[in-house]
C-alpha positions, 0 to 999 in steps of 0.5 A: 475445558477448551483447547488453547486453539479453541480458546484463542478463536473464541477470544478473538471472536468475542473481542471484535464482536464485543460479546464476552458471554461465550468465554466468561468462564475461561476468564474466571480468576479469584474474585475478579470480574470476568466482564471487566477483565475482558473489557480491559483486554478488548480496549487494549487490543483496539488501542494497539491496532488503532495506534498501528493504523495511525502510524501507517496512515498519519497524513490521512489522519491529519487530513480527516481530523484525528477524531474522525480517524479514530472513529473510522479506525475503530469501525474498520478494526471491528469489521476487518480484524487482523487475519495474520500475525504480522502487524505490519501487514494489517491495514491493506484494506483500509483505503477501500474501507474509507472509499465505501465508508458513508461517513467519509464520502464527503472527503474522497481524498481520504481514501486516495491518500490512504492508498498512497500511504499503504503503498509507502508501507508496502514498499518499506516492508517488501524486500528489494532485489538486485537490479540489472544494468542496461548493458544486459538488454543492449547485448540482447540485440534485435531480440530486445524488442520482445524482452520482458522486464521484471521490475522491483516487487515493491513497485506500486502505482497510484492514480488520483484526482488530487495532488497526493505527492505534494500533500504527503511530502507536506505531511498534510499541512495545508492552508486550504483544501487542494484543487483537484488535479489528475496525478499518476504516482509510482512508489518504490523502495530505494535503499532505506527510503521510499521514493514517491514520483509523479509520472507523465501519462506515457511513462505511467503507461510504459511502466504499467505495461511492463509490470503487466508482463508486456514485451518492451515493444508493446509497452513502448507502443502504449506510451507512444499512443499517449504521446508520440514524442515519447523518448524510448531510449531516455526512458529505458536509461531512467528505468534501469538507472533507478534500479527498478529492473531486476531481470530480463526474460527471455534471457538475452543471448550473450554469445 
């Protein structure tokens, strides 16, 4: 008799590989057909995971046709089953899967929309931290130029060749295929909702540099390199005003 852990491991492997031979003895119960019992459980598992993926990637499903999405989701589940017990964490690799999936190469927008929808999911399931005010940075005086700002952990960035924000807000309801246009998006959680905001080239460079841990002066230099009219004070006010700054390091000397 296998231990519970061994049985669970064998069952998981059988479900996602589609082979029940190794566990048929464990499924015997009266006159019930073990293969039939296995198939019912396997089908329910795939249906549940497919429903989860469709709930996380609804616009992706609509853009690619729901029958195609069901097929792609089934292939993804088979090749990349869940690795942890939290269902909300499942699907992180789906955008990359779509980008490599031969059947979706004719619609590269699907992988990019899936990246945006996963960023939304991540923002919703990542906790927010208390924000700090701009006053804390101002009090640092000359040292502020070398300060490093910590931003909300749920902040994500998306680079795309398509108007993803417009399509996402329209829930994928489009009259004709969208024209290509380079977009830079920031996604974060604000209270109980998610914000999806288009960023200019300099703002995108500035925010990304801060996330990478660059000091303010270096981050601003990256933005200015893309637009010498970059309004640094206004950008700082906007960043702090959005509640995105959660800490300042090194801590400013308040004495």
